[in-house]
C-alpha positions as CSV (number, residue, x, y, z in Angstrom):
1,M,0.0,0.0,0.0
2,D,3.0,2.3,0.6
3,G,4.1,2.1,-3.0
4,I,0.8,3.3,-4.6
5,P,1.7,7.0,-4.4
6,L,5.0,6.3,-5.9
7,L,3.4,4.3,-8.8
8,V,0.9,7.1,-9.4
9,L,3.8,9.6,-9.6
10,A,5.8,7.5,-11.9
11,L,2.9,6.8,-14.3
12,G,1.8,10.6,-14.2
13,T,5.4,11.6,-15.1
14,L,5.5,9.2,-18.0
15,G,2.0,10.4,-19.2
16,G,3.1,14.0,-18.9
17,L,6.3,13.3,-20.9
18,W,4.3,11.5,-23.5
19,V,2.0,14.6,-23.9
20,I,4.9,16.9,-24.2
21,A,6.6,14.7,-26.8
22,A,3.4,14.5,-28.8
23,A,2.9,18.3,-28.7
24,A,6.5,18.9,-29.9
25,R,6.1,16.4,-32.7
26,K,2.9,18.3,-33.8
27,Q,4.7,21.5,-33.6
28,V,7.5,20.3,-35.9
29,A,4.9,18.9,-38.4
30,D,3.0,22.1,-38.5
31,L,6.2,24.1,-39.0
32,K,7.2,21.9,-42.0
33,N,3.7,22.7,-43.4
34,H,3.6,19.0,-44.5
35,P,2.4,16.9,-41.6
36,A,2.7,13.7,-43.6
37,R,6.5,14.1,-43.7
38,S,6.6,13.5,-39.9
39,N,4.1,10.7,-39.8
40,F,6.3,7.6,-39.2
41,V,3.5,5.1,-38.4
42,K,1.4,6.0,-41.5
43,D,4.2,5.3,-44.1
44,H,6.0,2.5,-42.2
45,G,6.4,-0.6,-44.1
46,E,5.3,0.9,-47.4
47,A,7.3,2.1,-50.4
48,P,9.4,5.1,-49.6
49,R,7.6,8.5,-50.3
50,P,9.0,10.4,-53.4
51,N,11.4,13.1,-53.0
52,M,10.2,16.6,-52.4
53,P,10.4,18.7,-55.7
54,G,13.8,20.4,-56.1
55,T,15.8,17.9,-54.1
56,E,16.8,15.6,-57.0
57,H,20.6,15.2,-57.4
């Protein structure tokens, strides 16, 4: 019973860090003006996306 407040604190800290990380990821995607570029899960396992225009070598 004595460890429950510590468990709540630990889970709350992890949850807070997750929220901060998600907000930072959204901010980066918004600054790029192309949210799909930052979406790892959506494109994972599929063919690579084409290069952005103007980046061909």
